[in-house]
C-alpha positions as CSV (number, residue, x, y, z in Angstrom):
1,M,116.5,114.5,29.7
2,Q,114.6,116.9,31.8
3,N,111.4,115.6,33.0
4,E,108.7,118.2,33.6
5,N,106.3,116.5,35.9
6,P,102.6,117.7,35.8
7,T,101.4,119.4,38.8
8,K,97.7,120.0,39.5
9,V,97.2,123.8,39.2
10,D,94.4,125.7,40.4
11,A,93.7,129.5,39.8
12,P,93.8,132.3,42.4
13,A,90.7,132.4,44.6
14,G,88.1,134.4,43.0
15,S,89.6,134.5,39.5
16,Q,87.0,133.9,36.7
17,V,86.0,134.9,33.0
18,A,84.4,138.5,33.3
19,G,80.8,138.2,34.0
20,G,81.2,134.9,35.6
21,G,79.1,133.5,38.4
22,G,81.1,131.3,41.0
23,G,84.3,129.5,39.9
24,G,84.8,127.6,43.0
25,G,85.2,123.7,43.4
26,G,81.8,121.8,43.3
27,G,80.8,119.4,40.7
28,A,82.1,119.8,37.2
29,A,78.5,119.8,35.5
30,P,75.9,121.4,37.7
31,A,72.5,119.5,37.2
32,A,70.1,121.0,34.7
33,G,67.3,122.7,35.3
34,G,64.1,122.5,33.4
35,G,62.7,123.8,30.1
36,G,65.0,126.2,28.4
37,D,68.2,125.2,30.2
38,C,71.3,123.9,28.1
39,P,70.8,120.2,27.8
40,E,72.5,118.3,30.8
41,A,73.9,115.5,27.9
42,F,75.9,118.4,26.4
43,L,77.2,119.6,29.4
44,R,78.5,116.1,30.4
45,E,80.2,115.6,26.7
46,V,81.9,119.0,27.4
47,D,83.0,118.2,30.9
48,E,84.5,114.7,30.0
49,H,86.4,116.2,26.8
50,Y,88.0,118.5,29.3
51,R,88.6,116.1,32.1
52,I,90.6,113.9,29.6
53,R,92.7,116.9,29.0
54,S,93.4,117.2,32.8
55,F,91.6,120.4,33.6
56,P,90.9,120.7,37.2
57,E,87.3,120.4,38.4
58,S,87.1,124.0,39.4
59,A,87.8,125.1,35.8
60,R,85.2,122.7,34.4
61,F,82.7,124.0,36.9
62,E,83.5,127.5,35.7
63,L,83.0,126.3,31.9
64,C,79.6,124.6,32.5
65,Q,78.4,128.0,34.4
66,F,80.0,129.9,31.3
67,I,77.9,127.7,28.8
68,R,74.7,128.2,30.7
69,R,75.2,131.9,30.6
70,A,75.7,131.5,26.8
71,W,72.7,129.3,26.3
72,V,70.0,130.8,23.9
73,P,67.1,128.3,24.6
74,E,64.8,129.8,21.6
75,G,67.6,129.0,19.1
76,E,69.0,126.1,20.8
77,A,72.4,127.5,20.3
78,L,75.4,129.2,22.2
79,D,76.0,132.9,22.2
80,F,79.3,133.3,23.7
81,G,79.0,137.3,23.8
82,R,76.1,136.9,26.2
83,A,78.2,135.0,28.7
84,S,81.3,137.4,28.7
85,P,82.1,140.6,27.0
86,L,85.5,139.0,26.3
87,F,83.9,136.9,23.3
88,R,81.5,139.2,21.8
89,R,82.6,138.8,18.2
90,P,80.9,137.4,14.9
91,T,82.7,134.2,15.0
92,T,81.1,133.4,18.3
93,T,77.6,134.4,17.8
94,L,74.7,132.0,17.9
95,L,76.4,128.7,17.3
96,P,73.9,126.1,16.9
97,L,74.2,123.0,19.3
98,K,73.7,120.4,16.5
99,K,77.2,121.4,15.1
100,L,78.8,121.8,18.5
101,R,77.9,118.2,19.4
102,R,80.4,116.9,16.6
103,F,83.0,118.9,18.7
104,T,82.4,116.7,21.9
105,E,81.7,113.5,20.0
106,Q,84.7,113.7,17.8
107,A,87.0,115.3,20.1
108,V,86.8,113.0,22.8
109,L,86.9,110.0,20.8
110,E,90.1,111.2,19.2
111,L,91.7,111.9,22.5
112,I,90.7,108.5,24.0
113,C,92.1,106.7,21.0
114,Q,95.5,108.7,21.1
115,P,98.2,106.1,21.7
116,P,101.2,106.6,24.3
117,C,104.4,107.8,23.0
118,S,107.3,105.4,23.1
119,R,110.9,105.8,22.4
120,G,110.7,104.0,19.2
121,D,107.7,106.2,18.1
122,V,109.6,109.2,18.4
123,E,112.5,108.1,16.5
124,N,110.3,107.3,13.7
125,A,108.6,110.6,13.6
126,D,109.1,113.4,10.7
127,A,109.4,116.5,13.0
128,I,108.7,118.1,16.4
129,F,105.8,120.8,16.3
130,A,106.0,123.2,19.5
131,F,103.1,125.5,20.4
132,S,103.8,128.6,22.5
133,F,101.7,129.2,25.6
134,G,101.4,132.8,26.8
135,Y,104.3,135.4,27.0
136,R,105.8,137.8,28.8
137,I,106.2,141.7,28.2
138,P,109.2,143.7,29.8
139,L,107.1,146.6,31.2
140,A,107.4,146.4,35.0
141,G,106.2,149.6,35.9
142,R,108.5,151.6,33.4
143,I,108.8,152.6,29.6
144,P,110.4,150.0,27.7
145,G,113.8,150.8,25.9
146,P,114.4,150.5,22.0
147,T,115.5,147.1,22.4
148,E,112.8,146.0,24.0
149,L,110.2,147.3,21.2
150,D,109.2,145.1,18.1
151,D,108.9,146.6,14.7
152,T,105.5,147.9,15.5
153,A,106.8,149.9,18.4
154,T,104.9,147.9,20.9
155,P,106.6,146.0,24.0
156,R,108.5,142.9,22.5
157,R,107.3,139.8,23.6
158,L,109.4,137.6,26.2
159,P,109.1,133.9,26.1
160,G,108.3,133.9,29.7
161,P,108.4,130.5,32.0
162,N,105.9,128.5,30.0
163,N,107.6,128.7,26.8
164,E,111.1,128.3,28.3
165,A,110.0,125.0,30.0
166,L,108.2,123.8,26.4
167,A,111.4,124.8,24.8
168,R,113.4,122.6,27.0
169,I,111.3,119.6,26.2
170,A,111.5,120.5,22.6
171,R,115.4,120.7,22.9
172,D,115.5,117.3,24.7
173,L,113.6,115.5,22.1
174,K,115.4,117.1,19.2
175,V,118.7,115.9,20.9
176,A,117.5,112.4,21.6
177,T,115.8,111.9,17.9
178,A,117.8,114.4,15.7
179,K,114.2,115.6,14.3
180,P,113.6,119.1,12.9
181,I,111.9,121.5,15.3
182,V,109.3,124.1,13.9
183,A,108.1,126.3,16.6
184,Q,106.0,129.4,17.3
185,F,108.4,132.2,17.8
186,E,108.0,132.8,21.6
187,I,109.4,128.9,21.8
188,G,112.1,129.6,19.2
189,E,113.6,132.5,21.0
190,A,113.6,130.3,24.3
191,L,115.4,127.7,22.5
192,P,119.6,127.6,23.1
193,P,121.9,128.9,20.1
194,N,123.2,125.2,19.9
195,C,119.7,123.8,19.6
196,P,117.8,126.3,17.4
197,A,114.5,125.9,15.8
198,D,114.4,124.5,12.1
199,G,111.5,126.8,11.4
200,T,110.1,129.6,13.2
201,A,106.4,131.0,12.8
202,A,106.1,134.6,12.0
203,R,106.2,137.4,14.9
204,R,102.5,137.7,15.2
205,D,99.5,136.7,17.1
206,M,98.1,133.6,15.6
207,G,95.8,130.9,16.9
208,T,96.6,127.0,17.0
209,D,95.2,126.6,13.5
210,D,97.1,129.5,11.8
211,A,100.4,128.2,13.6
212,I,99.6,124.6,12.3
213,D,99.6,126.5,8.4
214,E,102.7,128.0,9.3
215,F,104.5,124.9,10.5
216,L,103.1,122.8,7.4
217,R,104.6,125.4,5.0
218,K,108.0,125.7,6.9
219,M,108.2,121.8,6.4
220,Q,107.0,122.3,2.7
221,W,104.4,119.4,3.3
222,V,101.6,121.1,1.6
223,E,101.1,121.7,-2.1
224,D,100.1,125.4,-1.8
225,P,102.4,127.7,0.1
226,I,99.5,130.2,0.4
227,A,96.4,128.5,1.0
228,K,95.0,127.8,4.5
229,K,94.1,124.5,6.4
230,Q,95.5,122.7,3.8
231,K,95.9,118.7,4.5
232,V,99.5,117.4,4.1
233,L,100.4,115.8,0.8
234,N,101.9,112.5,2.3
235,A,101.4,110.3,5.4
236,R,103.5,112.4,8.2
237,T,104.1,111.8,11.9
238,V,104.8,114.7,14.2
239,I,105.8,114.9,18.0
240,V,103.5,117.6,19.5
241,V,105.0,119.8,22.3
242,A,102.2,121.9,23.7
243,H,101.1,122.9,27.5
244,R,99.1,120.0,28.8
245,H,95.8,121.7,28.7
246,Q,96.5,122.8,25.2
247,V,97.6,119.6,23.8
248,G,94.4,118.1,23.4
249,R,93.2,120.9,20.9
250,C,96.4,120.6,19.0
251,L,95.6,117.0,18.4
252,V,92.5,117.5,17.3
253,L,93.5,120.0,14.8
254,L,96.5,118.2,13.5
255,N,94.5,115.1,13.0
256,H,92.2,117.0,10.7
257,R,95.2,117.8,8.6
258,K,95.7,113.9,8.4
259,L,98.8,114.2,10.6
260,K,99.6,111.3,12.7
261,C,100.5,112.7,16.4
262,L,102.7,111.6,19.2
263,V,102.7,113.1,22.4
264,P,105.9,112.5,24.6
265,S,105.8,111.7,28.3
266,W,107.2,114.7,29.5
267,E,104.7,117.5,29.9
268,Y,104.1,120.9,31.5
269,I,100.9,122.1,33.1
270,E,102.0,125.1,35.0
271,Y,100.4,128.6,34.5
272,D,102.6,132.0,34.8
273,V,99.8,133.4,37.2
274,A,102.5,136.3,38.5
275,C,103.2,138.0,35.4
276,E,101.2,136.5,32.4
277,A,100.6,139.2,29.5
278,Q,98.1,137.2,27.5
279,W,95.0,137.3,29.4
280,R,93.4,134.0,28.1
281,V,96.1,131.9,29.7
282,R,96.3,133.3,33.0
283,N,94.8,130.4,34.8
284,P,92.7,127.3,34.0
285,Q,89.4,128.9,34.7
286,I,89.8,131.3,31.9
287,Y,91.7,129.1,29.5
288,I,89.3,126.6,29.5
289,C,86.5,128.9,28.4
290,S,88.7,130.4,25.7
291,D,89.7,127.1,24.5
292,F,86.0,126.0,24.4
293,V,84.9,129.1,22.3
294,S,88.0,128.6,19.7
295,M,87.2,125.1,19.3
296,C,83.3,125.3,18.9
297,A,83.9,128.3,16.4
298,W,86.5,126.1,14.7
299,M,84.0,123.2,14.5
300,A,81.0,125.3,13.4
C-alpha cells in the first residue's frame, strides 16, 4: 500500500485571508487586551482545536487575528463579514459566543477521544467515505475546449493532485478491505477504472454536511431519501478519507449523525499552492478561517 506521509506545510510568504492583519509566525493565540476584546479563553479553546487537527502555528495565529477582527463586543458575538468580505453572508452574521463555545468544547472532546485505526478496525467497517479537497480547472490561459466544459458550460473540474492522492488512499483501503467507497465526484473521477467508487455524489458544489447527506443516501442508511441532516437508522462504522486538515471537521459532523468513525494511518496534508482553483483551500492560513466559519455556522 502507498503511505502518504504527513508533511508540515506553510503558506507562501504574505498570504492571508483578505482584510487580514499579519499572518506570519508568532504565538498561536496572542494575548487578549482589555475591555471589549474577544475573550482569551475562547481563543485558547479554538487554538487547541486546530492544534489537535495539525494546523501549523502560522495558520492558528492568522485565525486568532481573524476572530479578533470579527468580534462585536457590544453583542458578545462574531460577525465574520466584518473580518473579511469573503464571509459576508447571512449565515455568518452575529453568531453569539455562548453558542460557539459548544463548538470548541464538543469538537475538542470528540477529537481527543477519537481512537486510532488498526487493521482489525478497518476490516469491520461498513464503508469508506472519501471527501474531496479542492480541484483544478483546465484554463491555463486559453479557452477550454468542448470536452473541458460541464453541462452548465463552465470549465469542467479536474481532480487535481489533492484528490488524486486521496483517491489512492481510498483505493488502497478498498483493495485491503473490500469495503464499498462512496466519494465526492472529484475523488470518484480520480479512482482508476479497475477500482471505481460504489457511489459518487452529484457533480456540484457542496459542503461537507451536504456530502454526508449524499453518502448516506447512496448507502441507503437513512429512512427518508430526500430529507437532510438525518441520523443513520442502525449502527454503522465508516473509514474516513479526507485531507488531514479537514478530517477533524468530518469526524464531528459524522459523529453527529451517530456514525462510528475510523481514520486510517495513511494521511495527506499537502496543498496545491500552484494551481488550486478553490480559493478557500489554497493554503492553511485561508482554509483554517473558512473551516472555522463553516463549523461555527453549523454549530449555531
